[in-house]
FISE-937905 format. One record per residue (C-alpha): chain; z, x, y; residue number from 1. Coordinates in nm, 2 decimals. Example, Ala and Ser with C-alpha at 12.3 -4.5 7.8 and 13.67 -1.06 7.14 Angstrom:
BEGIN
   chain        z        x        y   resi
       A     0.78     1.23    -0.45      1
       A     0.71     1.37    -0.11      2
//
This chain:
BEGIN
   chain        z        x        y   resi
       A     3.32    -3.53    -0.23      1
       A     3.26    -3.39     0.11      2
       A     3.10    -3.06     0.03      3
       A     3.17    -2.79     0.30      4
       A     3.06    -3.03     0.57      5
       A     3.34    -2.91     0.80      6
       A     3.25    -2.54     0.76      7
       A     3.03    -2.37     1.00      8
       A     2.71    -2.20     0.87      9
       A     2.79    -1.86     0.73     10
       A     2.75    -1.57     0.97     11
       A     2.41    -1.40     0.97     12
       A     2.59    -1.09     0.85     13
       A     2.64    -1.24     0.50     14
       A     2.49    -1.02     0.24     15
       A     2.21    -1.23     0.08     16
       A     2.07    -1.12    -0.25     17
       A     1.78    -1.20    -0.47     18
       A     1.91    -1.44    -0.73     19
       A     1.88    -1.33    -1.09     20
       A     1.96    -1.46    -1.44     21
       A     2.31    -1.40    -1.56     22
       A     2.34    -1.62    -1.87     23
       A     2.19    -1.40    -2.14     24
       A     2.39    -1.52    -2.45     25
       A     2.57    -1.83    -2.55     26
       A     2.92    -1.68    -2.47     27
       A     2.80    -1.62    -2.12     28
       A     2.81    -1.99    -2.07     29
       A     3.18    -1.95    -2.02     30
       A     3.12    -1.78    -1.69     31
       A     2.91    -2.07    -1.57     32
       A     3.14    -2.35    -1.68     33
       A     3.46    -2.20    -1.52     34
       A     3.43    -2.48    -1.27     35
       A     3.79    -2.46    -1.13     36
       A     3.68    -2.16    -0.92     37
       A     3.43    -2.21    -0.64     38
       A     3.13    -2.06    -0.82     39
       A     2.78    -2.20    -0.89     40
       A     2.87    -2.48    -1.14     41
       A     3.14    -2.64    -0.92     42
       A     2.92    -2.61    -0.61     43
       A     2.61    -2.75    -0.79     44
       A     2.78    -3.04    -0.95     45
       A     2.97    -3.11    -0.62     46
       A     2.64    -3.13    -0.44     47
       A     2.49    -3.37    -0.70     48
       A     2.80    -3.60    -0.68     49
       A     2.80    -3.59    -0.30     50
       A     2.44    -3.71    -0.30     51
       A     2.53    -3.97    -0.57     52
       A     2.79    -4.11    -0.34     53
       A     2.57    -4.10    -0.03     54
       A     2.30    -4.32    -0.18     55
       A     2.53    -4.58    -0.33     56
       A     2.40    -4.93    -0.26     57
       A     2.11    -4.81    -0.04     58
       A     1.75    -4.90    -0.07     59
       A     1.47    -4.64    -0.05     60
       A     1.34    -4.83     0.24     61
       A     1.65    -4.85     0.46     62
       A     1.63    -4.73     0.82     63
       A     1.74    -4.38     0.90     64
       A     1.70    -4.11     1.16     65
       A     1.53    -3.80     1.03     66
       A     1.65    -3.46     1.14     67
       A     1.41    -3.18     1.24     68
       A     1.51    -2.98     0.93     69
       A     1.41    -3.27     0.70     70
       A     1.08    -3.31     0.88     71
       A     1.01    -2.94     0.83     72
       A     1.10    -2.97     0.46     73
       A     0.87    -3.27     0.42     74
       A     0.59    -3.07     0.58     75
       A     0.65    -2.78     0.33     76
       A     0.63    -3.03     0.04     77
       A     0.31    -3.18     0.18     78
       A     0.16    -2.82     0.18     79
       A     0.24    -2.79    -0.19     80
       A     0.08    -3.13    -0.24     81
       A    -0.24    -3.03    -0.05     82
       A    -0.27    -2.71    -0.26     83
       A    -0.29    -2.93    -0.57     84
       A    -0.59    -3.11    -0.42     85
       A    -0.75    -2.77    -0.34     86
       A    -0.69    -2.65    -0.70     87
       A    -0.86    -2.89    -0.94     88
       A    -0.81    -2.86    -1.31     89
       A    -1.06    -2.64    -1.49     90
       A    -1.26    -2.73    -1.80     91
       A    -1.09    -2.59    -2.11     92
       A    -1.07    -2.68    -2.48     93
       A    -0.69    -2.75    -2.48     94
       A    -0.59    -3.09    -2.34     95
       A    -0.25    -2.97    -2.23     96
       A    -0.14    -2.69    -2.00     97
       A    -0.44    -2.66    -1.77     98
       A    -0.48    -2.30    -1.65     99
       A    -0.56    -2.40    -1.29    100
       A    -0.18    -2.45    -1.26    101
       A    -0.15    -2.07    -1.27    102
       A    -0.38    -2.04    -0.97    103
       A    -0.17    -2.31    -0.79    104
       A     0.15    -2.13    -0.88    105
       A     0.02    -1.79    -0.77    106
       A    -0.04    -1.93    -0.43    107
       A     0.32    -2.06    -0.41    108
       A     0.45    -1.73    -0.54    109
       A     0.27    -1.55    -0.26    110
       A     0.36    -1.80     0.01    111
       A     0.71    -1.92    -0.08    112
       A     0.90    -1.70     0.16    113
       A     0.66    -1.79     0.45    114
       A     0.71    -2.16     0.36    115
       A     1.09    -2.13     0.36    116
       A     1.08    -1.94     0.68    117
       A     0.93    -2.24     0.85    118
       A     1.25    -2.44     0.76    119
       A     1.52    -2.17     0.82    120
       A     1.61    -2.07     1.18    121
       A     1.53    -1.71     1.28    122
       A     1.90    -1.61     1.30    123
       A     1.93    -1.69     0.93    124
       A     1.60    -1.51     0.83    125
       A     1.80    -1.28     0.60    126
       A     1.86    -1.58     0.37    127
       A     1.49    -1.66     0.32    128
       A     1.42    -1.44     0.02    129
       A     1.73    -1.57    -0.16    130
       A     1.65    -1.94    -0.09    131
       A     1.28    -1.90    -0.17    132
       A     1.36    -1.80    -0.53    133
       A     1.49    -2.15    -0.60    134
       A     1.18    -2.31    -0.45    135
       A     0.96    -2.10    -0.68    136
       A     1.18    -2.18    -0.98    137
       A     1.15    -2.55    -0.91    138
       A     0.79    -2.62    -0.99    139
       A     0.76    -2.53    -1.36    140
       A     0.69    -2.22    -1.56    141
       A     0.35    -2.05    -1.50    142
       A     0.34    -1.88    -1.84    143
       A     0.42    -2.18    -2.05    144
       A     0.28    -2.44    -1.80    145
       A     0.58    -2.66    -1.86    146
       A     0.84    -2.84    -1.65    147
       A     1.18    -2.98    -1.74    148
       A     1.53    -3.05    -1.62    149
       A     1.60    -2.68    -1.55    150
       A     1.32    -2.67    -1.30    151
       A     1.45    -2.99    -1.15    152
       A     1.79    -2.83    -1.12    153
       A     1.63    -2.54    -0.93    154
       A     1.51    -2.78    -0.67    155
       A     1.85    -2.94    -0.63    156
       A     1.99    -2.58    -0.60    157
       A     1.72    -2.51    -0.33    158
       A     1.86    -2.80    -0.13    159
       A     2.22    -2.70    -0.20    160
       A     2.15    -2.35    -0.06    161
       A     1.99    -2.50     0.25    162
       A     2.32    -2.70     0.30    163
       A     2.53    -2.39     0.24    164
       A     2.35    -2.19     0.51    165
       A     2.38    -2.49     0.75    166
       A     2.01    -2.59     0.76    167
       A     2.08    -2.93     0.60    168
       A     2.40    -3.10     0.71    169
       A     2.60    -3.28     0.44    170
       A     2.70    -3.58     0.65    171
       A     2.62    -3.95     0.67    172
       A     2.25    -3.85     0.66    173
       A     2.29    -3.73     0.30    174
       A     2.10    -4.03     0.15    175
       A     1.80    -3.92     0.34    176
       A     1.80    -3.58     0.17    177
       A     1.78    -3.76    -0.16    178
       A     1.53    -4.03    -0.06    179
       A     1.29    -3.82     0.14    180
       A     1.30    -3.50    -0.06    181
       A     1.35    -3.63    -0.41    182
       A     1.12    -3.92    -0.34    183
       A     0.87    -3.68    -0.18    184
       A     0.91    -3.39    -0.42    185
       A     0.99    -3.42    -0.78    186
       A     0.84    -3.76    -0.77    187
       A     0.50    -3.75    -0.62    188
       A     0.44    -3.38    -0.61    189
       A     0.59    -3.30    -0.95    190
       A     0.43    -3.60    -1.11    191
       A     0.10    -3.49    -0.96    192
       A     0.15    -3.14    -1.10    193
       A     0.24    -3.29    -1.44    194
       A    -0.06    -3.52    -1.44    195
       A    -0.32    -3.29    -1.29    196
       A    -0.24    -2.99    -1.50    197
       A    -0.11    -3.18    -1.80    198
       A     0.21    -2.98    -1.81    199
       A     0.42    -2.98    -2.12    200
       A     0.78    -3.11    -2.11    201
       A     1.01    -2.80    -2.13    202
       A     1.26    -2.81    -2.41    203
       A     1.21    -3.18    -2.47    204
       A     1.33    -3.27    -2.82    205
       A     1.29    -3.64    -2.75    206
       A     1.64    -3.68    -2.90    207
       A     1.85    -3.74    -2.59    208
       A     1.53    -3.75    -2.38    209
       A     1.59    -3.99    -2.10    210
       A     1.26    -3.88    -1.97    211
       A     1.04    -3.58    -2.05    212
       A     1.07    -3.43    -1.71    213
       A     1.34    -3.56    -1.48    214
       A     1.71    -3.65    -1.49    215
       A     1.86    -3.66    -1.14    216
       A     1.66    -3.96    -1.01    217
       A     1.81    -4.17    -1.29    218
       A     2.16    -4.07    -1.18    219
       A     2.10    -4.13    -0.81    220
       A     1.88    -4.43    -0.89    221
       A     2.16    -4.60    -1.08    222
       A     2.40    -4.53    -0.79    223
       A     2.16    -4.71    -0.56    224
       A     2.19    -5.02    -0.77    225
       A     2.57    -5.03    -0.80    226
       A     2.69    -5.38    -0.70    227
       A     2.33    -5.51    -0.65    228
       A     2.35    -5.89    -0.60    229
       A     2.11    -5.97    -0.89    230
       A     1.95    -5.66    -1.05    231
       A     2.14    -5.56    -1.36    232
       A     2.07    -5.28    -1.61    233
       A     1.90    -5.53    -1.85    234
       A     1.64    -5.59    -1.58    235
       A     1.48    -5.25    -1.59    236
       A     1.31    -5.33    -1.92    237
       A     1.17    -5.64    -1.76    238
       A     0.82    -5.56    -1.63    239
       A     0.83    -5.82    -1.35    240
       A     1.16    -5.70    -1.21    241
       A     1.03    -5.34    -1.21    242
       A     0.70    -5.43    -1.04    243
       A     0.88    -5.63    -0.77    244
       A     1.15    -5.37    -0.69    245
       A     1.03    -5.02    -0.77    246
       A     0.95    -4.94    -0.41    247
       A     1.32    -4.99    -0.32    248
       A     1.49    -4.82    -0.62    249
       A     1.44    -4.48    -0.76    250
       A     1.55    -4.58    -1.11    251
       A     1.28    -4.85    -1.13    252
       A     1.03    -4.61    -0.99    253
       A     1.11    -4.38    -1.29    254
       A     1.07    -4.66    -1.54    255
       A     0.73    -4.76    -1.39    256
       A     0.61    -4.40    -1.43    257
       A     0.72    -4.38    -1.79    258
       A     0.54    -4.71    -1.87    259
       A     0.23    -4.58    -1.71    260
       A     0.24    -4.25    -1.91    261
       A     0.35    -4.38    -2.25    262
       A     0.21    -4.65    -2.48    263
       A     0.38    -4.87    -2.73    264
       A     0.71    -5.06    -2.73    265
       A     0.96    -4.93    -2.47    266
       A     1.24    -4.93    -2.73    267
       A     1.04    -4.68    -2.94    268
       A     0.91    -4.43    -2.68    269
       A     1.22    -4.44    -2.46    270
       A     1.50    -4.52    -2.70    271
       A     1.78    -4.37    -2.50    272
       A     1.69    -4.57    -2.19    273
       A     1.65    -4.88    -2.40    274
       A     2.01    -4.84    -2.52    275
       A     2.12    -4.79    -2.15    276
       A     1.97    -5.12    -2.06    277
       A     2.24    -5.29    -2.27    278
       A     2.52    -5.14    -2.05    279
       A     2.68    -5.42    -1.85    280
       A     2.71    -5.26    -1.51    281
       A     2.53    -5.00    -1.29    282
       A     2.86    -4.82    -1.22    283
       A     2.90    -4.77    -1.60    284
       A     2.54    -4.65    -1.63    285
       A     2.60    -4.41    -1.34    286
       A     2.92    -4.26    -1.49    287
       A     2.76    -4.23    -1.83    288
       A     2.45    -4.06    -1.69    289
       A     2.67    -3.80    -1.50    290
       A     2.85    -3.72    -1.83    291
       A     2.52    -3.70    -2.01    292
       A     2.37    -3.47    -1.75    293
       A     2.67    -3.23    -1.77    294
       A     2.66    -3.23    -2.15    295
       A     2.28    -3.23    -2.21    296
       A     2.15    -3.02    -1.92    297
       A     2.42    -2.82    -1.74    298
       A     2.61    -2.72    -2.06    299
       A     2.31    -2.64    -2.27    300
       A     2.23    -2.27    -2.31    301
       A     1.85    -2.33    -2.34    302
       A     1.85    -2.49    -1.99    303
       A     2.10    -2.27    -1.81    304
       A     1.98    -1.94    -1.94    305
       A     1.69    -1.97    -1.69    306
       A     1.92    -2.05    -1.39    307
       A     1.94    -1.77    -1.12    308
       A     2.25    -1.67    -0.93    309
       A     2.28    -1.50    -0.60    310
       A     2.52    -1.50    -0.30    311
       A     2.50    -1.87    -0.23    312
       A     2.53    -1.99    -0.59    313
       A     2.73    -1.70    -0.74    314
       A     2.83    -1.66    -1.10    315
       A     3.15    -1.47    -1.01    316
       A     3.40    -1.58    -0.76    317
       A     3.33    -1.41    -0.43    318
       A     3.61    -1.18    -0.33    319
       A     3.67    -1.17     0.04    320
       A     3.76    -0.82     0.16    321
//
């Protein structure tokens, strides 16, 4: 599961390109899923699984050293957070999809490359426009004012690209990437966007719906809990267990957020999660969620049609020559 950690950062002469959509029809999905060649799908899922392995058995509160690159990324996310405070929702007849989100998004759209340039060293400046696209894609859709697992995937792709150009190192510090950035970003910042602007869940049919907005924190959160001395899957539907442990475990943090946002019996508003609470072990939960993520997100045309491909996450195998 060691993703390119031994490889040096690509030379600054690499031809970076602006990522664009490549999956226009359902048959195009074949290009995406040819995972035996080193193209986007294999790299993306490899990155997700490397992080999954890196957080196994670790609490959110464990002690770690933070690299300069991570500090700069956290500062970038704090900027996005501050912009939400500076862009309050507007009065409008419709309860959902507050139009102030578009003002917030326009600011990001304008500033994304400058923000990414604060994280990427100058000798890799050519990569900035390519990497910045994934940051812009990761905060929701400004036309529909919605957010879903495709946007979440763009944020993971953003981090994956930063690893590929050598800004983030995939090493023993990998857990930090998850904890700091996913606990700093799709969590507080995305939730703040969702709550402040009442964003709609993108493509949520509520059928498989683990959660209206996120998926990855459940995967990594279940990995954190593997071999836990006393917390079992059945405990996450126990209010007391969640309240006492959510600061240490991403999975329980997700559950807390759902119970704050939804009313009524848990088994009714989150049936899929309720079923998962009956699984005997966290490792089985983790394996099941990875399978489910592939089937319900990565292999679904409505999600992947929006994914963008460039030189770092290519749709075609890159020919060296």
